[in-house]
C-alpha positions as CSV (number, residue, x, y, z in Angstrom):
1,K,99.3,-0.3,99.0
2,S,101.8,0.0,101.9
3,T,104.5,1.1,99.4
4,L,102.2,3.9,98.1
5,L,101.5,5.1,101.6
6,Y,105.2,5.0,102.5
7,C,105.8,7.2,99.4
8,V,103.1,9.7,100.5
9,A,104.7,9.8,104.0
10,G,108.2,10.4,102.5
11,M,109.6,7.1,103.8
12,L,110.2,5.9,100.2
13,Q,111.1,7.8,97.1
14,P,108.9,7.2,94.1
15,G,110.7,6.3,90.9
16,A,108.5,8.7,88.8
17,S,106.0,11.5,89.2
18,Q,105.7,13.9,92.2
19,I,103.8,13.8,95.4
20,E,102.2,17.0,96.7
21,I,100.5,17.4,100.1
22,C,98.2,20.4,100.4
23,G,100.0,22.0,97.4
24,R,103.5,21.5,98.7
25,P,105.8,19.1,96.8
26,L,107.2,16.5,99.1
27,A,110.6,16.2,97.2
28,Q,111.3,20.0,97.2
29,D,109.6,21.0,100.5
30,A,109.5,18.0,102.7
31,Q,109.1,20.0,105.9
32,G,106.2,22.1,104.6
33,A,104.5,19.0,103.1
34,K,104.8,16.9,106.2
35,R,103.5,19.7,108.4
36,S,100.1,18.9,106.9
37,L,100.5,15.1,107.1
38,G,99.6,12.7,109.8
39,F,100.8,9.1,109.1
40,S,100.0,6.0,111.2
41,C,103.1,3.8,111.1
42,A,102.8,0.0,111.5
43,P,102.6,-0.9,115.2
44,E,105.8,-2.9,115.0
45,R,107.7,0.2,113.9
46,L,107.0,2.1,117.1
47,P,110.1,2.7,119.3
48,G,109.9,0.0,122.0
49,L,112.2,1.8,124.4
50,L,110.0,4.9,124.7
51,T,106.9,5.2,126.7
52,G,103.6,6.1,125.0
53,R,103.7,9.5,126.5
54,Q,107.2,10.1,125.2
55,C,106.2,9.0,121.7
56,L,103.3,11.5,121.8
57,E,105.6,14.3,123.0
58,V,108.2,13.6,120.4
59,Y,105.6,13.8,117.6
60,A,104.0,16.9,119.1
61,A,107.4,18.6,119.2
62,A,108.1,17.6,115.6
63,K,104.8,19.3,114.7
64,G,106.0,22.5,116.4
65,L,103.6,22.0,119.4
66,R,104.7,22.8,123.0
67,E,102.4,20.0,124.3
68,I,100.1,17.3,123.2
69,D,97.0,18.9,121.7
70,P,93.6,18.5,123.6
71,D,91.9,16.6,120.7
72,T,94.6,13.9,121.0
73,L,94.4,13.7,124.8
74,E,90.6,13.3,124.5
75,L,91.1,10.3,122.2
76,V,93.7,8.9,124.7
77,E,90.8,8.8,127.3
78,I,88.3,7.4,124.8
79,F,90.8,4.7,123.8
80,R,91.4,4.0,127.5
81,L,95.1,4.4,126.9
82,T,95.8,6.6,129.9
83,P,97.0,3.7,132.2
84,F,99.5,2.7,129.6
85,L,101.0,6.1,128.8
86,D,104.0,5.8,131.1
87,R,104.8,2.2,130.2
88,F,107.4,1.3,127.6
89,V,105.9,0.6,124.2
90,D,107.6,-2.9,124.0
91,T,105.3,-4.0,126.8
92,Y,102.1,-3.1,124.8
93,S,99.8,-5.6,123.2
94,L,99.1,-5.3,119.4
95,G,95.8,-3.5,120.1
96,T,97.5,-0.9,122.4
97,R,100.3,-0.3,119.9
98,Q,97.7,0.2,117.2
99,K,95.9,2.8,119.3
100,L,99.1,4.7,119.9
101,A,100.1,4.6,116.2
102,V,96.7,6.1,115.3
103,L,97.0,8.8,117.9
104,L,100.5,9.8,116.6
105,A,98.9,10.3,113.1
106,L,96.3,12.7,114.6
107,I,98.6,15.0,116.5
108,G,98.6,18.6,115.4
109,A,95.4,18.5,113.4
110,P,96.9,17.3,110.1
111,R,95.0,18.1,106.9
112,L,95.8,14.7,105.4
113,I,95.6,11.6,107.6
114,V,97.1,8.5,106.2
115,L,96.2,5.2,107.8
116,D,97.3,1.6,106.9
117,E,94.9,-1.1,108.2
118,A,94.3,1.2,111.2
119,F,91.5,-0.9,112.6
120,N,93.5,-4.1,112.9
121,G,93.8,-5.2,116.6
122,L,91.4,-2.5,117.8
123,D,88.6,-3.5,120.2
124,P,85.1,-2.8,118.9
125,G,84.6,0.3,121.1
126,S,87.8,1.9,120.1
127,A,87.2,1.1,116.4
128,R,83.8,2.7,116.6
129,S,85.2,5.8,118.3
130,L,87.9,6.2,115.7
131,K,85.4,5.9,112.8
132,Q,83.2,8.6,114.4
133,H,86.2,10.9,115.1
134,L,87.4,10.6,111.5
135,R,84.0,11.2,110.1
136,R,83.6,14.4,112.2
137,L,87.0,15.7,110.9
138,V,86.0,15.0,107.3
139,E,82.5,16.5,107.6
140,A,83.9,19.6,109.2
141,R,86.4,19.8,106.4
142,R,89.2,19.8,108.9
143,A,91.0,16.8,107.2
144,S,91.0,14.2,104.5
145,V,91.6,10.6,105.2
146,L,93.5,8.2,103.0
147,L,92.8,4.7,104.3
148,A,94.3,1.4,103.0
149,T,92.2,-1.5,104.3
150,H,90.8,-4.9,103.5
151,A,87.8,-4.1,105.7
152,L,85.3,-3.4,103.0
153,E,82.4,-2.8,105.3
154,V,84.4,0.3,106.6
155,V,84.8,1.5,103.0
156,E,81.2,0.9,102.0
157,R,79.8,2.8,105.0
158,Y,82.3,5.7,105.4
159,A,84.3,6.3,102.2
160,D,83.6,9.1,99.7
161,R,85.8,7.3,97.2
162,A,87.1,3.7,96.8
163,V,90.1,2.6,94.8
164,L,91.1,-1.0,93.9
165,M,94.8,-1.6,93.5
166,L,96.2,-4.7,92.0
167,S,100.0,-5.3,91.6
168,G,100.7,-1.7,92.5
169,R,98.3,-0.2,89.9
170,I,94.9,1.5,90.3
171,V,92.5,-0.6,88.2
172,Q,89.2,0.9,89.2
173,V,87.7,3.8,91.1
174,W,84.2,4.1,92.7
175,S,82.7,7.5,93.5
176,A,80.5,8.2,96.6
177,Q,77.4,8.0,94.4
178,E,78.5,4.7,93.0
179,I,79.2,3.3,96.4
180,A,75.8,4.4,97.6
181,A,74.1,2.9,94.6
182,L,75.8,-0.4,95.2
183,R,74.7,-0.4,98.8
184,E,71.1,0.4,97.8
185,S,71.0,-2.3,95.1
186,G,72.0,-5.0,97.6
187,D,75.1,-6.0,95.7
188,G,77.5,-4.2,97.9
189,L,81.0,-3.0,97.3
190,E,82.6,-6.4,98.1
191,D,80.8,-8.0,95.2
192,A,81.8,-5.1,92.9
193,I,85.5,-5.3,93.9
194,S,85.6,-9.1,93.6
195,A,84.1,-8.8,90.1
196,A,86.6,-6.1,89.1
197,A,89.5,-8.0,90.5
198,D,88.4,-11.2,88.7
199,A,88.1,-9.3,85.4
200,Q,91.6,-7.9,85.7
201,L,93.2,-11.2,86.7
202,S,91.5,-12.9,83.7
203,R,93.3,-10.6,81.4
204,L,96.7,-11.7,82.6
205,P,98.7,-14.0,80.3
């Protein structure tokens, strides 16, 4: 899953096919495609010798902004990250780095937000605030969110579509209606995913 997300973010080159972001091909128009993209890197990939504020400013400049946008600054406050902004990233805890990585993905109101295990290390309050913020963006049709996660309760409650990947291949897809039906039946998405994974693995030689 991380390999797929790195391809979407332009950090890896796919061996076949083409990636388009908001109608712009990543291979031929990387700058145009990435203008609509927000990608949350792994916390350990953040530059340790920059402060949190400097990271935000660099990302804002890369998006063509003169300053950090108000929506991001509001989340800084909600995440209680303000006291850490002028400290070097290499002094941050995992949870604080995760918050910063998510904020970097949200700068500049991207149309596609790509998150890889974004809730790992977040305290419950910050995780709840992030879920609510993402839901508002999606409901207002301001952004789509591509989330790779093992937290199936997040998928079951918030996702419009769920995809199961095994060994780098998509083996099953659930629509919003199917997810809702599973929830109402009491079986839940976790049971459906486990059954689908077991069925696929049983076919292996």
